[in-house]
Phi, psi and omega in degrees: 000128182265106178269148176280166183300316181298321177294323177294321177297316180300319182295320179295320178300311184293324178295319182291313176303320178297314181300312180300318181297312180300314179298319175299314180296318177299323179292321180293317176300316180297317179296324178298312180296320181293317181300316179299318176300317179294320178294322176293321180295312187289323188263341189231297189291311182297308178300324175297316179294316182297318181293315174300319177294321175301313180303314179298320182294324177290327176296314178294325173300315180297317181297307183296316184301317183294318183292325177290324178298320179295323182281346180265154179237344180289124186293322179294319179293325180288324178298314180299318180291325176294325174296315178304315182296314181299321177300312184295319180298317176297315179302315183298313180298316182295318181295317181288332176291317176302315181297309184299325188277317193243339191249355180294130183238001181196169176300319178293322176298318175297320178297321180283326177289331175290323175293327175294318180295322177295312181298317183287329175299313180300315180300313184295323182291334184284335187296315189297324183295313177294325181292318180295319176297319185288320180302326182272007181060028171272074189304311185298318178291322181292317180298317180298314179298321180292315182291324188266335185238306186294306181305312177296320180292329175291324177297317180297315178299316180298319179296318177301316182294318182297322177296321178298312180296322175297319176298312178298320175298316175298317178302312183291324178290320183294317179301315181296317180295319179294323178291318179295320181293317178296320182295321181293317179296318176299319180295323180291321177301313181299318180298315178298319178293316179300311179299316181293324178297318182295320185294314185293306177301321177296316177298316179295322176298315174306309176303317179299314178299316179297322179293317179293320176300317181294317179298320176297322181294320180292326180291317177302317179292323176299312181298323179294319180294320181299317182295321180290327177287000000 
């Protein structure tokens, strides 16, 4: 197809604009995916992991506080430990309620937090019996209750919380990997479009220069013939 110089110039401009448009759209889509991944991390994964870790810490505080309560005989110290235990129990309950209300992100997530709530309920119910024995300085009964009931139930609760944290970590990692994969694909597309654009526009420029050169040569030949005549 024999294109005029103006049409070739227009084609070069359109090709350049198309290349810039494709690269720009690819960049915007990539930025959107990265923004989504960051939002998921900030609003879901990180708060969920932090809340789960706080709940695990509360379980440990209750367990340690109760074991120290059983070993103590000083009334003032036992009262202080009991307040600490109650604070940790309240924190544990608050964290789980917050998670169940605000941070559940999937059916699997809901299933795991429900398992945590069941395990923690069993753990919490086991505390009072051992604590009552300890208040009465019935150390053998308190120790037996702690070893046979409280400690096993705390391990089940802690394991359920670990499973919940594992799920959140896997979700965050999957979201990050998806964003990284999309970013890699987008970068490859952008590089391909740029390379193709350079080839196309360069080829069209070469043809344009050759066309202009040919036209100038024809003009020069015409002028030369006129001068000779």
